[in-house]
MARTOR-950090 format. One line per 8 residues: their letters; for each residue x, y, z of C-alpha. Coordinates in steps of 0.1 Angstrom, whole numbers, plus 2048, in hexadecimal, padded with zeros to 3 digits. Layout:
<atoms>
A> X:Y:Z ~ ...
</atoms>
This chain:
<atoms>
MTDQRPLD> 83D:744:7CD ~ 82E:759:7B4 ~ 847:760:795 ~ 859:780:79F ~ 866:785:77A ~ 865:7AA:76D ~ 850:7AF:74D ~ 85C:7BF:72E
VPWDRKPE> 850:7E3:732 ~ 855:800:71C ~ 85C:81A:737 ~ 878:823:74F ~ 876:822:774 ~ 864:845:777 ~ 847:843:75F ~ 82A:85E:764
PEEVMHTD> 807:84E:76D ~ 7FC:855:74A ~ 816:83E:73B ~ 80D:820:74E ~ 7E8:822:758 ~ 7CF:810:745 ~ 7B0:826:743 ~ 798:812:730
GLSSKRAI> 776:80B:745 ~ 784:81F:762 ~ 764:838:75E ~ 74E:81B:76D ~ 765:80F:788 ~ 75E:814:7AB ~ 77F:819:7C2 ~ 78A:81F:7E5
VTGGYSGI> 7AA:830:7ED ~ 7B6:831:811 ~ 7CF:84E:818 ~ 7C0:85E:7F7 ~ 7C1:880:803 ~ 7E9:885:805 ~ 808:87C:7F3 ~ 807:85F:7D9
GLEAVKAL> 7E3:856:7E6 ~ 7D7:877:7DA ~ 7E9:874:7BA ~ 7D8:851:7B5 ~ 7B6:860:7BC ~ 7BC:87F:7A4 ~ 7C5:865:788 ~ 7A8:84D:78D
AGQGAQII> 790:868:791 ~ 79C:87A:771 ~ 793:85A:760 ~ 770:85B:76E ~ 773:840:78A ~ 75C:846:7A8 ~ 773:845:7C6 ~ 76C:844:7EB
VPARSRQK> 788:851:801 ~ 787:846:826 ~ 796:860:83E ~ 7A0:864:863 ~ 79E:88A:85D ~ 77E:891:848 ~ 786:8B7:846 ~ 7A8:8B2:83C
AEEALSGI> 79D:89A:821 ~ 782:8AF:815 ~ 798:8CC:80F ~ 7B4:8B8:7FC ~ 799:8A8:7E6 ~ 785:8C8:7E0 ~ 77D:8CC:7BB ~ 785:8A8:7B1
KGVTVADM> 765:899:7A2 ~ 758:876:7AA ~ 769:875:7CD ~ 757:86E:7EE ~ 767:872:811 ~ 75C:859:82C ~ 768:857:851 ~ 780:83D:859
DLADIASV> 79F:835:870 ~ 7B4:818:867 ~ 7C1:817:88C ~ 79D:811:898 ~ 78F:7ED:88A ~ 76B:7F7:895 ~ 76F:817:87F ~ 77C:803:862
RKFASDIG> 75E:7EA:865 ~ 745:806:866 ~ 752:816:846 ~ 751:7F5:833 ~ 72C:7F0:840 ~ 722:813:839 ~ 730:814:813 ~ 718:7F8:80A
GQPLDLLI> 71C:7D8:7F6 ~ 71E:7E7:7D3 ~ 739:7D7:7BD ~ 75C:7E5:7C7 ~ 775:7E4:7A9 ~ 793:7F3:7B9 ~ 7A1:7F4:7DE ~ 7C3:807:7E1
NNAGIMVP> 7D0:801:804 ~ 7E8:81E:804 ~ 7E6:82F:826 ~ 7FF:829:840 ~ 819:837:859 ~ 83D:836:85B ~ 857:833:879 ~ 842:842:894
PLERVGPG> 84D:83E:8B8 ~ 840:821:8C9 ~ 81A:823:8CA ~ 7FD:809:8CF ~ 7DD:808:8BC ~ 7C0:7EF:8BF ~ 7C5:7D3:8DA ~ 7EA:7DC:8DD
WESQFGIN> 7F7:7D9:8BA ~ 815:7EB:8B0 ~ 80A:80A:89C ~ 81C:801:87B ~ 810:7DF:879 ~ 7F1:7E8:888 ~ 7E6:804:86E ~ 7FB:7FB:84E
HMGHFALT> 7F1:7D6:850 ~ 7D5:7CE:86B ~ 7C0:7EA:860 ~ 7C2:7E3:83B ~ 7BE:7BE:843 ~ 79C:7C5:854 ~ 792:7DD:838 ~ 799:7C5:81C
TELLPALR> 788:7A8:82D ~ 769:7BE:836 ~ 767:7C9:812 ~ 76B:7A5:802 ~ 745:7A3:7FB ~ 746:7C3:7E7 ~ 766:7BA:7D3 ~ 759:797:7CB
KAEAPRVV> 73A:7A8:7B8 ~ 751:7BA:7A1 ~ 75B:7AC:77F ~ 781:7AD:783 ~ 78A:7BD:7A5 ~ 7AD:7C7:7B0 ~ 7BE:7CF:7D1 ~ 7DD:7E0:7D2
ALSSLAHR> 7F2:7E1:7F3 ~ 80D:7FB:7F9 ~ 82C:7EB:805 ~ 84F:7FA:803 ~ 875:7F5:7FE ~ 875:7F4:825 ~ 868:7CF:824 ~ 88B:7C6:81C
RTGIIWDD> 893:7CE:841 ~ 880:7B1:84F ~ 867:796:84B ~ 84A:792:863 ~ 858:790:887 ~ 843:773:893 ~ 84D:76F:8B5 ~ 846:792:8BE
PHFNDRPY> 835:7A9:8A2 ~ 829:7C2:8B9 ~ 84A:7C8:8CC ~ 83E:7BB:8EE ~ 85B:7A9:8F7 ~ 878:7BA:8E4 ~ 885:7DE:8E1 ~ 870:7F3:8C7
DKWEGYGQ> 882:7FA:8A6 ~ 86D:811:892 ~ 87E:805:870 ~ 879:7E3:879 ~ 854:7E8:881 ~ 851:7FC:85F ~ 864:7E0:84D ~ 84D:7C6:85C
SKTANALF> 82D:7D8:852 ~ 837:7DD:82F ~ 83F:7B8:82C ~ 81D:7B2:83B ~ 80F:7C6:81D ~ 820:7B0:805 ~ 817:792:814 ~ 7F4:79D:819
ARALDQRE> 7EF:7A3:7F2 ~ 7FF:780:7ED ~ 7E7:76E:804 ~ 7C8:781:7F8 ~ 7D0:779:7D4 ~ 7D4:753:7DC ~ 7B3:753:7F1 ~ 79B:766:7D8
ESISAYSV> 797:758:7B7 ~ 785:776:7A8 ~ 79C:78F:7B8 ~ 7BF:79A:7AC ~ 7D6:7A8:7C7 ~ 7F7:7BA:7C3 ~ 80F:7CA:7DA ~ 825:7E8:7CD
HPGGIMTD> 843:7FC:7D9 ~ 83C:81F:7CC ~ 860:82A:7D0 ~ 873:845:7E2 ~ 85B:864:7E5 ~ 85D:882:7FC ~ 83B:883:80B ~ 828:889:82C
LQRNMPKK> 833:865:834 ~ 853:870:842 ~ 842:887:85D ~ 84F:870:879 ~ 874:874:870 ~ 887:891:87C ~ 89B:8A6:864 ~ 8BB:899:874
EQIAMGWL> 8B3:876:86E ~ 8A9:87D:849 ~ 8CD:88E:846 ~ 8DF:870:856 ~ 8CD:859:83E ~ 8D9:86F:822 ~ 8B7:87A:818 ~ 8BE:89E:81F
NEDGTIPE> 8DA:8B6:81F ~ 8E2:8CA:83D ~ 8D1:8E8:830 ~ 8B1:8D2:82C ~ 8B5:8D0:806 ~ 8B2:8AF:7F4 ~ 8D4:8A1:7E6 ~ 8D7:89E:7C0
AVAAFFKS> 8DB:879:7C3 ~ 8BE:874:7D8 ~ 8A8:88B:7C1 ~ 8B2:879:7A2 ~ 8A7:855:7B4 ~ 887:862:7C5 ~ 867:866:7B4 ~ 84D:882:7B2
PAQGTATT> 82C:878:7C2 ~ 81A:874:7A0 ~ 836:85C:795 ~ 834:84A:7B6 ~ 810:844:7B1 ~ 818:835:78E ~ 81E:811:79B ~ 7FF:80F:7B0
LWAATSPM> 7E9:81C:792 ~ 7FC:803:77B ~ 7F5:7E5:793 ~ 7D1:7F2:796 ~ 7C8:7F4:771 ~ 7E2:7E2:75B ~ 7D8:7C4:747 ~ 7FE:7BC:746
LEGHGGVY> 7FA:7AE:769 ~ 7DF:794:764 ~ 7E7:772:76C ~ 804:782:783 ~ 7EE:786:7A2 ~ 801:788:7C4 ~ 821:797:7B7 ~ 835:7B4:7C5
CEDCNIAA> 83A:7D0:7AD ~ 852:7ED:7AC ~ 85A:809:790 ~ 83B:7FE:77C ~ 845:7DB:779 ~ 848:7BA:78B ~ 866:7BB:7A2 ~ 881:7A3:7A1
LAPDDDQG> 887:78A:7BC ~ 8A5:79A:7CF ~ 8BF:784:7E4 ~ 8B6:788:809 ~ 8DA:796:80F ~ 8D6:7AF:7F2 ~ 8E1:7D2:7FB ~ 8D0:7E5:7DE
FFGVRSWA> 8B1:7F7:7D9 ~ 89D:7E1:7C1 ~ 88B:7BF:7C2 ~ 877:7AD:7DD ~ 884:796:7F9 ~ 878:773:7FB ~ 865:777:81B ~ 850:790:80B
CSDDEADK> 843:779:7F0 ~ 842:758:803 ~ 823:743:7FF ~ 826:734:822 ~ 82E:756:832 ~ 810:767:821 ~ 7FA:74A:82F ~ 809:74A:852
LWHLSEKL> 803:771:852 ~ 7DF:76F:848 ~ 7D7:754:864 ~ 7E8:76D:87D ~ 7D6:789:871 ~ 7B3:778:874 ~ 7BC:76C:896 ~ 7C8:791:8A1
LAS> 7A6:79E:893 ~ 794:784:8A7 ~ 7A4:78B:8C7
</atoms>
């Protein structure tokens, strides 16, 4: 198990991107950011492009992406749908084999009704994990050509809800629980980064929890559900305590940018990060909001998920 020991960092839990982002050499970097046209993904693209990086943003809706990214220099939009593995493979083939310095697997969905994608995969597992697994493995030749490539996988605090449901990951034989499905997919994101880092000697991979942020990711949550969870007041405003805890979209992308660029993480590949630091290992029964569960940073679980993912892609 990789050492999940926080580093001694000089910031609090809500630094702005410019406080943590290492900008040396970014003007020569080539990057891909999935979901890079909304929410924290868009903020990541803005920050990287502002330092001269050349960025490709794959998009299910080209028009929406081009409108959101209009005016940002160095950004190219390409067609891709994470729910469609053939689309993922075509995207990877179309962009060519030039060195790829940075892959940020940022896109995702959260707590939708039960939907099936691909050959019957539960949609959160299928899009959040399998789509990105297929994308990354297709891009390995390009990543291996880069000098010091990094892959960043967006996980979440929700990984604490559950590990991988090995006997029924797609809810074929058990009642669908949208939060359990989301938690499983976020554990998968963390385990994927861990497994990738172990398998690829030249590639450093990290998973990150961006923090609580109000974005379009909550679109599948009815207002009454957000009120019940304490995220909103009855009048639709955000409670003061929640506002103090949540981050802005820019602050929410800071951990991603730190993991993507900081020399502080050299030699710490595979770790789960939060608040621009390596997260501490939390007890599996911990009821707090910080730290990573053991099942999301287990070498054995990471290896098992990799083999399952390969099998699912081959079926």
